[in-house]
Backbone as a ProteinNet text record, in pm:
[ID]
protein_1_A
[PRIMARY]
MVLFNPEADGIERDIAMQTTVMRNSFQSEMHRRCAKVIGAMKPDLVCPGHGELIAMDQSRVVEYTDYIERKEAAFRNIVGEPANQFIDLFWARMLPYLSETLPNSEVVYTIKLRNNFEHTTVYSAAFCRR
[TERTIARY]
89.6	-9.4	90.7	37.7	113.5	35.9	87.1	40.4	62.4	-10.7	13.8	-63.5	5.6	-84.9	-30	-78.9	-30	-17.7	-86.4	-94.5	28.1	77.3	207.5	318.3	373.5	486.9	613.7	694	822.5	814.9	682.6	672.7	621.9	702.4	664.8	650.5	648.5	617.5	531.9	534.9	453.2	534.6	485.7	552.1	492.7	575.9	559.2	504.8	406.8	363	266.9	215.8	132.4	3.8	-104.7	-211.8	-225.5	-319.3	-332.2	-456.5	-488.2	-597.1	-546.4	-616.2	-590.5	-634.4	-548.8	-561.9	-506.6	-541.2	-507	-388.2	-390.4	-261	-177.2	-220.1	-142.8	-72.9	41.4	144.7	221.6	258.9	340.4	459.7	523.9	661.4	660.4	553.5	547	599.5	556.7	598.3	722.3	781.6	938.5	1029.3	989.3	1049.2	1076.9	959.8	955.4	1044.7	1048.9	1147.3	1298.2	1307.3	1459.9	1481.7	1414.7	1429.5	1451.3	1382.3	1403	1525.9	1561.5	1669.4	1796.8	1789.8	1897.2	1926.8	1823.5	1795.2	1845.8	1818.9	1845.1	1782.9	1670.6	1603.1	1589.3	1589	1558	1405.4	1327	1181.4	1138.5	1032.4	940.7	808	765	637.9	532	451.2	383.2	275	238.3	135.7	3.1	-3.2	-134.4	-61.9	-130.5	-82.9	36.5	92.3	180.7	331.6	451.9	566.5	626	694.8	772.7	908.6	946.2	1106.8	1155.3	1264.1	1335.5	1458.7	1514.6	1636	1666	1775.8	1787.8	1707.2	1677.6	1604	1464.9	1414.9	1269.2	1267	1363.9	1371.8	1366.9	1434.8	1427.3	1297.3	1239	1107.3	1000.8	1016.5	937.1	928.5	1056	1090.7	1043.6	1042.6	972.5	848.6	790.7	629.3	599.2	663	630.9	618.3	737.6	758.7	665.1	604.6	495.5	364.9	347.1	227.8	210.4	312.1	324.3	292	354.3	356.5	195.9	129.3	-3.2	-100	-74.7	-141.4	-117.8	-3.5	39.1	-42.2	-31	-97.1	-236.9	-302	-454.6	-494.9	-416.2	-472.5	-375.3	-247.9	-159.3	-94.9	-15.5	50.9	-13.2	29.3	106.8	22.1	52.7	-30.2	-78.6	17.8	-9.7	-136.1	-159.9	-282.1	-403	-407.5	-523.3	-519.9	-425.6	-432.1	-416.4	-382.9	-366	-492.8	-530.6	-680.6	-692.5	-575.1	-575.6	-496.1	-486	-448.5	-509.7	-635.2	-694.6	-780.9	-767.6	-841.5	-894.5	-998.8	-1068.2	-1072.2	-1018	-1017	-1083.5	-1171.1	-1186	-1269.5	-1263.5	-1337.9	-1498.8	-1536.5	-1667.5	-1665.1	-1753.4	-1782.2	-1944.5	-1953.2	-2102.2	-2101.2	-2178.5	-2191.5	-2330.3	-2346.3	-2480.9	-2509.4	-2640.4	-2698.8	-2611.5	-2577.1	-2513	-2375	-2295	-2159.7	-2082.8	-1950.4	-1857.8	-1797.7	-1731	-1649	-1534.4	-1403.7	-1310.9	-1252.8	-1245.6	-1181.5	-1055	-973.3	-831.4	-851.7	-806.6	-789.6	-662.2	-600.3	-471.3	-457.5	-379.6	-364.1	-229.3	-205.1	-78.4	-60	39.1	71.2	139.2	110.8	162.9	219	207.6	254.7	414.8	482.5	637.6	639	541.3	552.2	451.5	462.6	366.4	263.5	134.9	7.9	-77.2	-189.8	-273	-407.8	-460	-588.3	-695.1	-818.7	-916.5	-1022.5	-1107.4	-1228.9	-1330.9	-1439.8	-1571.1	-1649	-1684.6	-1773.2	-1910.7	-2001.1	-2143.5	-2208.3	-2304.8	-2393.9	-2533.6	-2567.1	-2726.2	-2812.8
-116.5	-15.1	124.2	212.9	353.5	457.8	527.1	639.5	786.6	851.6	993.7	1095.6	1190.4	1316.2	1421.7	1499.8	1632	1735.3	1712.2	1817.3	1788.3	1679.2	1667	1722.8	1802.4	1891.5	1811.1	1857.8	1783.1	1652.3	1594.6	1482.6	1522.6	1481.8	1527.6	1391.3	1291.3	1163.8	1052.9	955.8	831.7	779.4	724.1	654.1	517.9	419.9	268.4	233.8	190.4	182.7	42	-10.5	-116	-59.4	-116.2	-69.5	-105.7	-51.5	-81.8	-161.5	-224.9	-332.1	-433	-452.9	-575.1	-692.4	-806.4	-927.4	-1019	-1145.9	-1252.8	-1233.7	-1296.1	-1274	-1150.2	-1038.7	-923.2	-894.3	-886.6	-833.6	-708.8	-634	-515.7	-575.7	-659.3	-686.7	-744.3	-780.6	-845.2	-751.2	-625.7	-524.7	-493.6	-460.6	-446.7	-539.2	-679.9	-799.9	-789.5	-745.9	-715.8	-631.2	-497.4	-397	-438.8	-524.2	-580.6	-664.1	-739.9	-845.2	-771.5	-656.6	-586.8	-503.7	-462.9	-389.3	-483.4	-611.4	-691.1	-760.2	-763.8	-822.9	-717.9	-605.2	-482.1	-516.6	-538.4	-564.9	-439.9	-469	-339.2	-322.1	-429.9	-427.3	-502.2	-469.5	-541.3	-580.9	-695.4	-736.4	-767.5	-673.9	-686.1	-795.1	-846.1	-942.1	-879.2	-759.2	-686.3	-518.1	-490.1	-369.3	-380	-266.9	-274	-308.2	-336.2	-348.5	-231	-246.2	-110.4	-98.4	19	6.8	76.2	-7.3	6	72.7	127.2	174.6	200.6	203.7	241.3	353.9	460	566.9	508.3	435.9	393	283.6	201.7	126.4	216.2	320.3	386.5	471.4	530.3	553.3	471.2	338.5	223.4	205.9	191.2	173.7	273.4	402.2	535.5	513.2	488.4	479.1	374.4	239.6	128.7	183.4	275.2	314.6	395.3	498	602.1	504.5	412.6	356.6	266.9	186.2	122.9	225	342.3	445.4	495	500.8	534.2	433.9	309.5	202.1	195.3	187.4	225	325.3	440	561.5	513.9	460.2	430.8	325.1	188.4	113.3	72.9	138	128.9	2.7	-51.5	-153.7	-270.6	-393.9	-435.7	-424.7	-379.8	-297	-440.5	-537	-680.9	-721.3	-730.7	-779.2	-732.8	-614	-545	-546.3	-565.3	-567.3	-693.7	-797.6	-922.4	-995.5	-1009.8	-1092.6	-1225.1	-1274.2	-1440.4	-1458.1	-1352	-1401.3	-1511.9	-1518.1	-1647.2	-1701.8	-1831.3	-1930.2	-2057.5	-2078.4	-2211.6	-2279.2	-2428	-2506.2	-2622.4	-2680.5	-2618.2	-2506.1	-2425.2	-2292.9	-2314.2	-2407.3	-2456.5	-2594	-2662.6	-2803.7	-2839.1	-2966.4	-3019.1	-3142.6	-3166.8	-3301.1	-3349.1	-3492.3	-3539.6	-3525.1	-3566.1	-3557.1	-3650.9	-3653.1	-3726.4	-3781.5	-3707.1	-3725.8	-3609.9	-3622	-3520.9	-3444.7	-3341.2	-3270.4	-3191.9	-3251.6	-3198.2	-3040.4	-2965.3	-2823.9	-2799.1	-2745.9	-2712.2	-2547.2	-2493.4	-2336.4	-2306.8	-2197.9	-2166.2	-2029.3	-1992.3	-1844.1	-1807.4	-1689.5	-1616.4	-1515.4	-1522.7	-1444.5	-1307.7	-1198.7	-1092.1	-1006.3	-1050.4	-984.8	-999.4	-932.3	-954.8	-1027.9	-1098.4	-1181	-1290.9	-1404.3	-1490.2	-1447.3	-1509	-1466	-1582.7	-1579.8	-1688.1	-1643.8	-1733.7	-1700.9	-1794.5	-1770.2	-1868.3	-1872.3	-1978.6	-1997.4	-2054.4	-2018.2	-2104.1	-2158.8	-2270.4	-2311.5	-2340.8	-2314.2	-2347.8	-2414.5	-2504	-2558.4	-2501.8	-2511.7	-2436.3	-2568.6
-13.7	7.7	3.1	-53.8	-68.2	-5.6	67	142.6	85.2	33.4	-24.1	58	131	171.8	143.5	46.3	5.9	118.4	215.8	313.5	429.4	407.7	522.1	493.7	580	558.3	533	433	406.3	337.2	292	217.3	82.7	-16.6	-149.6	-229	-192.6	-280.5	-192.2	-279.7	-199.8	-106.7	9.7	100.4	120.1	129.5	125.7	281.9	280.8	433	453.5	583.9	594.2	638.9	606.7	673.1	828	913.1	1047	1070.3	969.7	998.9	1087.6	1203.4	1261.2	1218.8	1212.7	1143.3	1240.8	1201.5	1297.3	1349.3	1489.9	1578.1	1558.3	1542.6	1523.3	1643.2	1645.6	1757.8	1700.7	1786.3	1756.8	1688.1	1741.7	1716	1534.6	1504	1372.6	1275.5	1259.9	1155	1181.5	1287.7	1327.7	1256.6	1294.9	1222.9	1072.5	1021.1	870.4	808.3	878.1	855.7	887.9	970.9	1018.3	882.8	835.7	704.2	605.8	596.2	465.6	469.8	573.4	606.5	568.9	621.3	616.5	484.9	408.9	272.1	165.9	190.5	109.9	-27.5	-46.9	-188.7	-273.2	-398.7	-473.3	-492.5	-485.3	-482.2	-368.1	-330.7	-224.8	-284.1	-284.8	-326.3	-184.9	-159.2	-26.5	-9.5	-151.2	-157.7	-195.7	-198	-234.3	-289.6	-374.7	-443.7	-534.5	-567.7	-669.7	-602	-678.7	-626.1	-577.8	-462.7	-386.4	-423.9	-496.3	-497.2	-366.2	-339.5	-201.7	-198.6	-114.3	-80.9	63.6	88.4	250	314.6	238.6	296.4	288	231.7	234.2	346.2	390.6	504.1	640.5	612.9	744.9	751.1	651.3	652	693.6	645.3	693.7	828.7	878.7	1048.3	1110.5	1083.4	1153.2	1152.5	1033.5	1026.7	1141.1	1139.4	1242.2	1378.5	1408.3	1551.3	1590.7	1491	1521.4	1531.7	1453	1462.5	1608.7	1639.9	1765.1	1880	1881.3	1982.5	1989.3	1880.2	1865.7	1958.8	1886.9	1979.6	2131.9	2171.7	2304.7	2382.7	2320.3	2388.3	2399.2	2336.5	2318.4	2429.9	2419.2	2511.1	2623.8	2635.8	2753.3	2735.1	2856.8	2834.1	2919.5	2893.7	2767.1	2670.4	2557	2431.8	2370.1	2351.4	2285	2356.5	2475.9	2530.5	2484	2442.1	2402.3	2239.3	2174	2011.7	1941.4	2043.4	1994.5	1999.7	1858.8	1853.4	1915	1908.7	1950.9	2070.5	2189.2	2290.9	2375	2327.9	2363.6	2271.6	2264.3	2154.1	2204.6	2158.8	2176.3	2075	2045.6	1924.1	1960.4	1875.3	1732.8	1756	1660.1	1667.6	1627.6	1549.5	1505.1	1526.6	1589	1599	1587.7	1545.5	1540.5	1620.2	1711.1	1782	1794.8	1810.4	1814.7	1957.9	1981.7	2141.6	2214.6	2332.9	2426.3	2367.3	2295.2	2261.7	2296.6	2275.2	2359.3	2236.8	2267.9	2185.4	2284	2250.7	2344.3	2271.4	2382.6	2315.5	2369.2	2321.2	2383.8	2383.4	2491.7	2528.2	2504.8	2427.5	2411.2	2452.4	2541.9	2585.3	2574.2	2525.5	2510.2	2606.6	2686.1	2796.6	2728.4	2718.5	2677.5	2780.9	2894	2998.2	3044.3	3089.2	3132.7	3261.1	3307.3	3421.5	3423.1	3514.4	3507.7	3532.4	3458.3	3484.3	3524.7	3599.1	3610.6	3546.5	3484.6	3400.8	3464.7	3471.2	3515.9	3418.4	3419.3	3323.8	3402.9	3349.8	3418.9	3281.7	3311.1	3167.6	3234.8	3145.7	3186.8	3083.2	3108.8	3010.4	2988	2872.5	2856	2842.2
[MASK]
++++++++++++++++++++++++++++++++++++++++++++++++++++++++++++++++++++++++++++++++++++++++++++++++++++++++++++++++++++++++++++++++++

């Protein structure tokens, strides 16, 4: 995706960026890892999987990294810490997600929890039948 804002001071061209659409298992470190890989590989072009190819050089990697840092700061300002606990859509999952069962039979579910805190955390759950 390319961002262009003619009202932005000092920006005279399109900027390669990622959307802030929350997707499955979004964690803030994901985009930082992408920037590190791009910086290490030094590609001429990046194929984002959507949209046009993006011509890359070191200045665009720095620009992209700056964008990621500003985006993460904005999320952290909104939700507080630990930010991943609030923006990670799948910090708690129950599998299978969908199931069908016949009367008087069983389905076994697995609950997976991702601890986004920097300390040991205890979770509890209550199950009820209808």
